[in-house]
C-alpha positions in Angstrom: 3.2 3.6 -11.0 1.2 2.0 -8.2 -0.6 0.7 -11.1 -3.1 2.8 -13.0 -5.7 0.1 -12.2 -4.9 0.6 -8.5 -4.3 4.3 -8.3 -7.7 4.8 -6.7 -6.8 3.0 -3.6 -9.4 0.3 -3.8 -8.9 -0.9 -7.3 -12.5 -1.0 -8.7 -14.6 -1.8 -5.7 -15.6 -0.6 -2.3 -17.6 -2.4 0.3 -21.3 -2.1 0.8 -22.8 -3.4 4.0 -26.4 -4.5 3.8 -29.0 -2.8 6.0 -28.3 -0.1 8.5 -26.6 -0.6 11.9 -25.0 -4.0 12.0 -25.3 -6.2 15.0 -22.3 -8.2 16.1 -22.9 -11.9 16.3 -22.3 -13.9 19.4 -18.6 -14.3 20.2 -16.9 -17.0 18.2 -14.1 -19.0 19.7 -10.7 -18.4 18.0 -10.3 -22.0 16.8 -13.6 -21.9 14.9 -12.9 -18.4 13.6 -9.4 -19.3 12.5 -10.8 -22.3 10.6 -13.4 -20.1 8.9 -10.8 -17.5 7.9 -8.4 -20.2 6.6 -11.2 -21.6 4.4 -11.7 -18.1 2.9 -8.0 -17.8 2.1 -7.9 -21.3 0.6 -11.0 -20.6 -1.5 -9.6 -17.3 -2.7 -6.4 -18.8 -3.9 -8.2 -21.8 -5.6 -10.7 -19.6 -7.4 -8.5 -16.7 -8.4 -4.9 -18.0 -8.8 -5.3 -18.4 -12.6 -7.3 -15.2 -13.3 -5.2 -13.0 -11.0 -1.8 -14.7 -11.7 -1.1 -15.1 -8.0 0.5 -17.8 -6.0 0.1 -16.6 -2.4 -2.4 -15.0 -0.1 -1.8 -13.8 3.5 -4.3 -12.2 5.8 -4.4 -11.0 9.4 -7.5 -10.1 11.5 -7.1 -8.0 14.6 -10.2 -8.3 16.8 -9.3 -5.6 19.3 -10.9 -5.6 22.8 -7.8 -6.9 24.5 -4.2 -8.2 24.2 -4.9 -11.2 22.0 -2.7 -11.5 19.0 -4.2 -11.1 15.5 -5.4 -14.2 13.7 -3.2 -15.0 10.7 -4.1 -17.3 7.8 -2.1 -18.0 4.7 -2.3 -20.1 1.5 0.0 -20.9 -1.4 3.7 -20.5 -2.1 6.0 -17.6 -2.3 6.7 -17.8 -6.1 5.9 -19.6 -9.3 9.0 -21.8 -9.1 8.3 -25.5 -8.8 10.2 -25.8 -5.5 8.9 -22.5 -4.0 8.5 -22.5 -0.2 5.0 -22.2 1.4 4.0 -18.7 2.3 4.0 -18.1 6.1 2.7 -15.3 8.3 6.3 -14.0 8.4 6.4 -13.6 4.6 6.8 -9.9 3.7 4.6 -8.3 1.1 5.0 -4.8 -0.5 2.4 -2.5 1.1 2.3 0.0 -1.8 0.4 3.2 -1.1 -0.3 2.3 2.5 3.2 3.7 2.8 1.6 7.1 2.4 0.2 6.9 5.9 3.8 6.4 7.3 4.9 9.5 5.4 2.0 11.6 6.5 2.5 10.5 10.1 6.1 11.7 10.0 5.0 15.0 8.6 2.3 15.4 11.2 4.8 14.7 14.0 7.0 17.5 12.5 3.9 19.8 12.4 3.4 19.0 16.1 7.0 19.9 16.7 6.7 23.2 14.9 9.1 22.3 12.1 6.5 22.2 9.3 3.1 23.8 8.7 0.3 22.1 6.8 -1.0 25.4 5.3 2.1 27.3 4.4 3.1 27.4 0.7 6.0 25.1 -0.2 7.6 27.7 -2.5 10.3 28.7 -0.1 11.5 25.1 0.1 11.4 24.6 -3.7 12.6 27.7 -5.5 13.5 25.5 -8.5 9.9 24.6 -9.0 8.2 28.0 -9.2 5.0 26.7 -10.8 4.2 24.8 -7.6 5.2 27.6 -5.2 1.7 28.3 -3.9 0.8 24.7 -3.2 0.5 23.8 0.5 1.7 20.7 2.3 -2.0 19.9 3.1 -2.9 20.0 -0.6 0.0 17.6 -1.4 -1.2 15.1 1.2 -4.9 15.2 0.4 -4.2 15.0 -3.4 -5.7 18.4 -4.4 -2.4 20.1 -5.4 -3.1 20.0 -9.1 0.3 18.5 -9.8 0.1 15.6 -12.3 1.9 12.4 -11.4 5.2 11.3 -13.0 4.4 7.6 -13.1 1.7 7.9 -15.8 3.9 9.7 -18.3 5.2 8.0 -21.4 8.7 9.4 -20.5 8.7 7.5 -17.2 7.4 4.3 -18.8 10.1 4.5 -21.5 12.8 4.9 -18.8 11.5 1.8 -17.0 11.4 -0.1 -20.2 14.9 0.9 -21.1 16.7 0.4 -17.8 14.6 -2.3 -16.2 13.2 -2.8 -12.7 16.6 -2.1 -11.0 16.8 1.5 -12.3 17.3 3.8 -9.4 15.3 7.0 -9.5 16.1 10.0 -7.3 13.2 12.2 -6.3 14.5 15.0 -8.6 14.5 12.6 -11.6 11.0 11.6 -10.8 9.9 15.2 -10.7 11.6 15.9 -14.0 8.9 13.8 -15.7 6.1 16.2 -14.5 7.9 19.6 -14.1 5.9 22.1 -16.2 9.0 24.0 -17.0 10.4 21.0 -19.0 9.2 19.9 -22.4 6.5 17.3 -22.6 5.1 17.8 -19.1 1.6 16.6 -18.4 -1.1 19.2 -17.8 -2.1 20.3 -14.3 -5.1 18.5 -12.7 -8.1 19.8 -11.0 -10.1 18.8 -7.9 -9.0 15.5 -6.3 -6.5 13.6 -8.3 -4.6 10.6 -6.9 -1.0 11.3 -7.8 2.1 9.7 -6.2 4.1 12.9 -7.0 2.5 14.6 -4.1 4.1 12.3 -1.6 7.5 12.5 -3.3 7.4 16.3 -3.0 6.3 15.9 0.6 9.3 13.5 1.2 11.7 16.1 -0.3 10.2 18.8 2.0 10.8 16.6 5.1 14.4 16.1 4.0 15.1 19.7 3.3 13.5 20.9 6.6 15.2 18.3 8.8 18.5 17.5 7.0 17.7 13.8 7.4 16.4 11.4 4.8 12.9 10.1 4.8 14.4 6.6 5.4 15.9 7.9 8.6 12.8 9.7 9.7 10.4 6.7 9.1 12.8 4.3 10.8 13.6 6.4 13.8 10.1 7.7 14.4 7.9 4.7 13.5 9.8 1.5 13.0 11.8 1.6 16.2 11.0 2.9 19.7 8.8 0.2 20.9 5.9 0.5 18.5 6.0 -3.2 17.7 6.5 -2.8 14.0 9.4 -5.3 13.8 8.2 -6.8 10.5 7.8 -3.5 8.6 10.7 -2.0 6.5 11.2 1.1 4.5 13.8 1.9 1.9 14.0 4.5 -0.8 16.3 2.2 -2.6 17.1 -1.5 -2.9 16.4 -3.7 0.1 19.1 -5.7 1.7 19.2 -9.5 1.4 17.9 -9.8 5.0 14.6 -8.3 3.8 14.5 -9.7 0.3 15.0 -13.2 1.6 11.7 -12.9 3.4 9.7 -11.2 0.6 7.2 -12.8 -1.7 7.8 -12.8 -5.4 5.4 -10.5 -7.2 3.9 -10.5 -10.7 2.1 -8.1 -13.0 -0.6 -9.7 -15.1 -1.3 -6.5 -17.0 0.5 -3.1 -17.2 -0.8 0.5 -17.4 1.1 1.1 -20.6 2.1 -1.0 -23.6 5.5 0.6 -23.3 6.3 -1.8 -20.4 4.6 -4.9 -21.7 7.8 -6.8 -21.3 7.3 -6.7 -17.5 4.2 -8.9 -17.6 5.1 -12.1 -15.7 8.5 -10.8 -14.5 9.3 -11.5 -10.9 9.3 -8.0 -9.3 10.8 -9.0 -6.0 14.2 -7.5 -6.8 12.9 -4.2 -8.2 14.4 -1.0 -6.9 11.4 0.7 -5.1 12.9 4.1 -5.7 10.3 4.8 -8.4 7.7 4.9 -5.6 9.8 6.5 -2.7 7.7 7.7 0.2 4.5 7.2 -1.9 4.8 3.4 -1.8 8.1 1.7 -1.1 7.5 -0.1 2.3 7.2 -3.8 2.9 5.6 -5.6 5.8 3.7 -8.6 7.0 -0.1 -8.3 7.1 0.0 -8.7 10.8 2.3 -5.8 11.2 0.0 -3.7 9.1 -2.9 -4.4 11.5 -0.6 -3.0 14.2 0.2 0.0 12.1 -3.5 0.7 11.4 -4.3 0.6 15.1 -1.3 2.9 15.9 -2.4 5.3 13.2 -6.0 5.6 14.3 -5.7 4.8 18.0 -2.1 4.8 19.2 0.5 7.3 20.4 2.3 8.0 17.1 0.1 11.1 16.7 -1.2 13.7 19.2 -4.9 14.2 19.0 -4.7 17.5 17.2 -2.6 16.0 14.5 -4.8 12.9 14.2 -7.7 15.2 13.7 -5.8 16.7 10.8 -5.0 13.3 9.4 -8.7 12.4 9.3 -10.0 15.7 7.7 -11.5 14.7 4.4 -11.9 16.0 0.9 -14.4 14.4 -1.5 -12.8 12.0 -3.9 -15.4 13.2 -6.4 -15.0 17.0 -6.1 -11.9 17.6 -4.1 -13.9 19.9 -1.8 -13.7 19.5 2.0 -16.4 17.2 3.6 -17.0 16.4 7.2 -17.4 12.7 6.5 -18.3 10.3 3.8 -22.1 10.2 3.2 -24.6 8.2 1.3 -24.5 10.8 -1.5 -20.7 11.4 -1.4 -19.3 8.0 -0.5 -15.6 8.4 -0.5 -13.4 10.9 1.3 -9.6 11.2 1.4 -7.6 12.5 4.3 -3.8 12.8 4.7 -2.9 9.4 3.4 -6.1 7.7 4.7 -9.5 7.2 3.1 -13.1 6.7 4.4 -16.2 5.4 2.9 -19.8 4.8 4.0 -22.5 2.2 3.5 -25.8 2.4 5.2 -25.1 3.8 8.7 -21.6 2.4 8.8 -18.5 4.4 8.1 -15.1 2.8 7.9 -11.5 3.5 6.8 -9.8 1.6 4.0 -6.8 1.6 1.7 -5.4 -0.6 -1.0 -1.8 -0.4 -2.0 -1.0 -1.8 -5.5 2.6 -1.4 -6.4 4.2 -3.3 -9.4 3.2 -6.9 -8.9 1.2 -7.1 -5.6 -1.8 -5.8 -3.6 -2.5 -5.2 0.0 -5.9 -4.0 1.3 -6.9 -3.0 4.8 -10.3 -2.2 6.3 -10.6 -0.6 9.7 -14.1 -0.7 11.3 -14.0 1.6 14.3 -17.5 0.6 15.7 -16.3 -3.0 15.7 -12.8 -2.3 16.8 -11.8 -4.6 13.9 -8.9 -4.4 11.4 -8.6 -6.8 8.4 -5.6 -6.9 6.2 -5.2 -9.1 3.1 -2.2 -9.3 0.7 -1.6 -11.2 -2.6 1.4 -11.4 -4.9 -0.1 -10.2 -8.2 -1.5 -7.0 -9.7 -2.7 -5.6 -12.9 -5.9 -7.3 -14.0 -8.8 -8.6 -12.0 -9.0 -7.8 -8.2 -11.3 -9.7 -5.9 -9.7 -8.7 -2.6 -12.9 -6.8 -1.6 -14.9 -10.0 -1.8 -12.4 -11.8 0.5 -12.4 -8.9 3.0 -16.2 -9.0 3.0 -16.2 -12.8 3.6 -13.8 -12.3 6.6 -15.9 -9.5 8.0 -18.9 -11.8 7.8 -17.0 -14.6 9.5 -16.0 -12.2 12.4 -19.2 -10.3 12.9 -22.0 -12.5 11.5 -23.2 -9.6 9.5 -24.9 -9.9 6.1 -22.6 -8.0 3.6 -23.1 -7.2 0.0 -20.7 -5.9 -2.7 -21.4 -2.5 -4.0 -19.6 -1.7 -7.2 -18.1 1.8 -7.5 -16.4 3.4 -10.4 -12.6 3.5 -10.3 -12.5 7.3 -10.1 
């Protein structure tokens, strides 16, 4: 469900940076900066553990400008158990919808190879879903397909409630909750509508076009081959013990439907992530996500033509194409990436919020700066934006203010 509260990427806030162009402060030595970032993490846990139901925070800050490793800070323990181990930079967190950028990158590589087309209708690949035949791959990836998501239907919620968090969903079963040819299907949407179903259909298209699973494609193309993502894992089903033993326990403090109230407070670490599939099933360390963000926007995983397609935006208000986020239309969505603007500063962001955890990245191109923060709870209040702001201030010396934005 990539919780209803989190389906708009950034929970209920974006960042507003005071003033116009921001000047970078004098360089800060890593020891001093690390101490400042650690204080921010410690303070966040102390102030928000009770209200957010969390036990752990992990953050990584990639400064760019050279080969220096990111700065990692952590606080708390991996679960609510009395003897829980301390969280470390090697602790894995679910990355939720940040997974979508892995999926879109695989697709854009296949576009570069001539296997897929962004603007061809998907109908020939999906004869069993005639209602969606004219939808293009681009419209799936930028959330303008009009196809409503499965994970907000009562039927899906009842299935989770009945079978529990270890229920395995195939993509076909997930689509059955939203197929307009079946009884009880939700109505089509208009404009921009953030729906995980788009990336499940895109996953199925990859698999039908290549004869290989999305798991194989993501692992072969992105998680191996020298990209340095040694602490990022993807599975459309249960993870092996070698991954689960490193993963933080996760907890929901509120749920999007009373049908699944029984899941509040349940440790979600052992959940089968098949309900999210290529829309949100990956896990990683925050440090590895800083590497992924740099690969995505700067690295060799995409040719420049395909990176240009990745960063083409539609307005998250209207669903219409926009050149960039502006002061009057502040949020744009690309192919699994999002941009916002404040003053003269544009930056890229995403928040993944699967069942029981949150991970938030901000990429500031003008500063060559990536900040990633993860916590092990989800569902009610969300103050990660404030923590990211504080870390931005610690790095740059900028004066930053919080600008509330409606959740949709």
